[in-house]
C-alpha positions in Angstrom: -0.2 0.1 0.0 1.3 3.4 -1.1 1.7 6.0 1.6 0.2 9.0 0.9 2.2 12.2 1.0 1.7 15.8 1.2 1.3 17.6 -2.3 4.6 19.5 -2.9 4.7 23.5 -2.3 6.7 23.9 -5.6 5.2 21.5 -8.0 2.2 22.0 -10.2 0.0 20.1 -12.1 -1.7 22.6 -14.6 -4.9 19.8 -16.4 -7.7 20.3 -18.5 -9.2 21.2 -21.9 -9.3 25.2 -21.5 -6.2 25.7 -23.1 -7.1 29.3 -22.6 -6.9 29.8 -19.2 -4.1 27.5 -18.5 -1.9 29.3 -21.4 -3.0 32.8 -19.8 -2.4 31.4 -16.5 1.7 30.1 -17.7 1.9 33.8 -19.6 1.0 35.3 -16.0 3.4 33.2 -14.2 6.5 33.3 -16.7 6.5 37.6 -16.3 6.2 37.5 -13.0 8.8 35.2 -12.2 11.0 37.4 -15.1 10.0 40.7 -12.7 11.1 38.8 -9.8 13.9 36.8 -10.3 15.3 36.6 -13.9 13.7 35.6 -17.6 17.2 33.7 -18.3 15.9 31.3 -15.0 13.0 30.5 -17.1 12.6 26.9 -19.0 9.9 25.7 -21.2 10.1 22.1 -22.2 8.1 20.7 -24.5 7.1 17.0 -24.6 4.9 16.7 -27.4 6.8 14.8 -29.3 9.8 14.0 -27.7 11.1 10.9 -26.2 10.5 9.4 -22.7 14.5 8.9 -22.8 15.0 12.4 -24.0 12.0 14.2 -21.8 14.1 12.4 -18.4 17.8 13.6 -19.2 16.7 17.2 -20.3 14.9 17.0 -16.7 17.8 15.7 -14.8 19.9 18.4 -16.2 17.5 21.4 -15.5 16.4 19.3 -12.2 20.0 20.0 -10.9 21.3 23.2 -8.8 22.6 25.7 -10.6 25.8 27.6 -9.8 24.4 30.5 -11.5 20.8 30.6 -10.6 19.3 29.9 -7.1 15.8 30.3 -8.1 14.6 28.4 -11.8 10.7 27.9 -13.6 10.8 24.9 -15.3 7.6 24.0 -17.7 7.3 21.0 -19.2 4.6 21.1 -21.7 2.4 17.9 -22.6 5.2 15.5 -21.0 2.9 13.2 -18.9 2.8 10.3 -18.0 6.2 10.1 -17.8 7.6 7.2 -15.3 10.8 8.1 -14.6 9.5 11.6 -13.1 7.8 9.9 -10.1 11.2 9.7 -8.4 12.6 13.0 -9.6 9.6 14.5 -8.2 11.2 13.9 -4.5 14.4 15.4 -5.6 13.5 19.1 -6.7 15.3 21.7 -5.0 12.9 23.7 -2.9 14.0 27.0 -4.7 13.2 25.3 -8.1 9.7 26.0 -9.2 8.3 22.7 -11.4 4.7 22.9 -13.8 3.8 20.3 -15.7 1.5 21.9 -17.9 -1.3 19.4 -19.7 -3.7 19.9 -21.9 -3.6 16.0 -23.1 -5.9 14.3 -21.1 -4.5 12.0 -18.5 -5.8 8.5 -17.6 -7.0 9.1 -14.2 -6.8 5.4 -13.6 -4.0 4.7 -14.0 -0.7 3.8 -11.2 1.3 6.9 -12.8 -1.7 9.2 -12.3 -2.4 8.1 -8.4 0.8 8.7 -7.5 1.5 12.0 -9.0 -1.2 13.7 -7.6 -0.1 12.7 -3.7 3.2 15.2 -4.9 1.4 18.3 -6.8 -0.5 20.5 -6.2 -3.0 20.4 -8.8 -5.4 22.9 -11.1 -8.4 22.0 -12.6 -8.5 24.3 -16.1 -12.2 23.1 -16.9 -14.2 24.8 -19.9 -17.2 26.8 -18.7 -20.5 25.0 -19.3 -24.1 26.3 -20.2 -24.1 29.7 -18.5 -21.2 30.1 -17.5 -20.0 30.9 -21.0 -22.3 33.9 -20.5 -19.9 35.3 -17.6 -16.8 34.1 -19.2 -17.5 36.5 -22.4 -18.9 39.3 -20.2 -15.7 39.1 -18.3 -13.0 38.8 -21.3 -15.3 41.7 -22.8 -14.7 43.8 -19.7 -10.4 42.9 -19.8 -10.7 44.4 -23.4 -12.2 47.7 -22.4 -15.9 46.8 -24.0 -19.0 46.7 -22.8 -21.4 44.4 -24.2 -25.0 43.7 -23.1 -27.0 40.6 -22.2 -28.8 40.2 -25.1 -25.4 40.2 -27.2 -23.8 37.8 -24.4 -26.6 36.1 -25.5 -26.7 35.9 -29.0 -22.7 35.3 -29.0 -22.3 32.4 -26.7 -25.2 30.6 -28.8 -23.2 31.6 -32.3 -20.1 29.9 -30.6 -22.2 27.1 -30.0 -23.1 27.0 -26.2 -25.6 24.8 -26.2 -24.2 22.2 -28.7 -22.4 20.5 -25.6 -22.1 16.4 -26.6 -20.6 13.3 -24.4 -18.9 15.6 -22.2 -17.4 17.8 -24.8 -18.0 21.3 -25.2 -18.4 22.7 -28.9 -17.1 26.0 -28.8 -13.6 26.9 -28.0 -12.4 29.8 -25.9 -9.4 30.3 -28.6 -12.6 31.5 -31.3 -14.3 33.2 -28.8 -11.4 35.5 -27.8 -10.8 35.8 -31.2 -14.6 36.8 -31.9 -14.6 39.7 -29.2 -11.4 41.0 -30.6 -12.9 41.5 -33.7 -16.4 43.1 -32.2 -13.9 45.3 -30.3 -12.4 46.4 -33.3 -15.6 47.1 -34.8 -16.7 49.2 -31.5 -16.4 49.2 -28.5 -20.1 49.3 -27.3 -21.1 45.7 -28.6 -24.5 44.9 -29.3 -26.3 41.9 -30.4 -26.9 43.5 -33.5 -23.2 43.5 -34.2 -23.0 39.7 -33.3 -25.1 39.1 -35.9 -23.5 41.1 -38.6 -19.9 39.8 -37.7 -20.1 36.8 -36.1 -20.4 32.9 -38.0 -23.5 31.0 -36.4 -22.1 27.5 -35.3 -25.5 25.0 -35.9 -27.8 26.0 -33.3 -28.7 29.6 -35.1 -29.2 27.8 -38.2 -31.1 25.7 -36.5 -33.8 28.5 -35.4 -33.5 29.5 -39.4 -34.5 26.6 -40.1 -37.5 26.5 -37.6 -38.2 30.2 -39.1 -38.3 28.4 -42.4 -40.5 25.5 -41.2 -43.1 27.9 -39.5 -43.3 30.3 -42.5 -44.3 27.8 -44.4 -41.2 27.9 -46.4 -40.5 24.6 -47.6 -37.6 25.4 -50.0 -35.9 27.6 -48.1 -36.2 24.5 -45.0 -35.1 21.8 -46.8 -32.2 24.2 -48.5 -31.0 25.2 -44.8 -31.7 21.4 -43.7 -28.8 20.4 -46.2 -26.5 22.9 -45.2 -26.6 21.6 -41.7 -26.0 18.1 -42.6 -22.7 19.3 -44.7 -21.6 21.5 -42.2 -21.5 18.5 -39.3 -18.9 16.0 -38.4 -20.9 13.2 -37.5 -22.5 10.3 -39.3 -25.9 11.2 -41.1 -27.9 9.7 -38.5 -26.4 11.2 -35.8 -26.3 14.2 -36.8 -30.4 14.1 -37.6 -30.9 13.2 -34.1 -29.1 16.1 -33.6 -30.9 18.5 -35.4 -34.1 17.0 -34.7 -33.5 17.7 -31.0 -32.7 21.3 -31.4 -35.4 22.1 -33.6 -37.3 20.1 -30.3 -35.8 22.4 -27.9 -36.4 25.1 -29.8 -40.1 24.6 -30.3 -40.6 23.6 -26.4 -39.1 27.3 -26.0 -41.0 29.0 -28.5 -44.4 27.1 -26.7 -43.4 28.9 -23.1 -42.7 31.8 -24.3 -45.9 32.0 -25.9 -47.8 30.7 -22.3 -46.0 33.4 -20.4 -46.4 36.4 -23.6 -50.0 36.0 -23.0 -50.1 36.9 -19.3 -48.4 39.9 -20.3 -45.0 39.4 -18.3 -41.8 41.9 -19.1 -39.2 40.0 -20.4 -37.2 40.2 -17.1 -40.3 39.0 -15.5 -40.2 35.8 -18.1 -36.0 35.4 -17.8 -36.9 35.1 -13.8 -39.9 32.8 -14.1 -37.6 30.3 -16.3 -34.4 31.0 -14.8 -32.9 32.1 -18.5 -31.3 35.4 -19.2 -33.3 37.9 -20.4 -30.8 37.9 -23.6 -32.3 34.3 -24.0 -35.7 35.4 -23.9 -35.2 38.3 -26.4 -33.7 36.0 -29.1 -36.5 33.5 -28.1 -39.3 36.5 -28.5 -37.5 37.7 -31.7 -38.5 33.6 -33.3 -42.1 33.5 -31.8 -43.4 36.6 -32.9 -45.4 34.9 -36.2 -46.3 31.5 -34.6 -49.7 30.1 -33.4 -49.7 28.2 -30.5 -51.5 25.3 -31.6 -49.3 25.0 -34.5 -46.2 24.9 -32.8 -47.8 22.4 -30.2 -48.7 20.4 -33.5 -45.4 20.8 -35.0 -43.9 19.6 -32.2 -45.7 16.7 -31.6 -45.0 15.4 -34.8 -41.3 16.4 -34.7 -41.3 13.9 -31.1 -42.8 10.9 -33.7 -40.2 11.5 -36.3 -37.3 11.5 -33.3 -38.4 8.2 -32.2 -38.9 6.7 -35.8 -35.6 7.2 -36.2 -34.3 6.0 -32.8 -36.3 2.8 -33.2 -36.9 1.8 -36.3 -34.6 1.3 -39.6 -36.4 3.8 -41.5 -34.4 6.4 -43.4 -33.4 9.6 -40.7 -33.2 12.2 -43.8 -36.3 10.7 -45.8 -38.3 11.0 -42.0 -37.0 14.7 -41.7 -37.8 15.4 -45.5 -41.5 14.1 -45.0 -41.8 16.0 -41.9 -40.3 19.6 -43.7 -43.2 18.4 -46.5 -45.9 18.2 -43.9 -45.6 21.0 -41.4 -45.2 23.0 -45.0 -48.1 22.3 -46.9 
């Protein structure tokens, strides 16, 4: 049985899918270390394509006490797992700082990982999930010296793919999100929903909005065109892609039905948001798409679509043909 040891105060593991946040943290540490000590005492080792032997030798060399510098910051990027490092960790000089920058996922079931976490201080960098992305957008916009209203935040989050979470994997990339914010700020430091719609290319959900709009407007040709575009954009197999599209349209219809109920109760956008636990921006977006749709037709479309979903998942019928038939009937 392994003895449990306390995590070291000078050995760190930065791990997770948020490479954007991790890189910013690494940059901050490097800058602070350079100001307090020396930039010459910072070592970055890229372990991405290095062999285990080369990495082991390099680390032994860098971890040896130096005559020229009492302090040293050593950063190993994507060099784990590395079995020899476990013994070396006990010999890291107290004045050295060793950081494992690990954007590649480690297998937590392995003996290596279980021993490693007993010897290092861990910081997890997870991607923001759901409404956390809205908060992240607001925070970064403030850093960039921009003003962004709730409606613009909601539209941008949807465009980036916030609602496309699938099998524990986020669809958005924070580097892309940051670049989109930089683009919006360069256009106007006061970011509006209109500016987002004009300058940012949406991922799947907004195109699903467009598809449901075409269906409700009984524009069969337009609906089929957008459906074909959605299929061509998907990286999944056809059946998986269609199940996702059906699910997103169903969610859109449910949202429209909920908003329609609350609209008839003469609630304000803020009251609707409070009642549903949504952001005011999301309510704004849904209201925009509900302007010309009857309640009974929404319920009928949702019922038909749920039947299509069941047939796709439980029979061998062609999923594309089933959704084509739904579009044809909905637009007739």
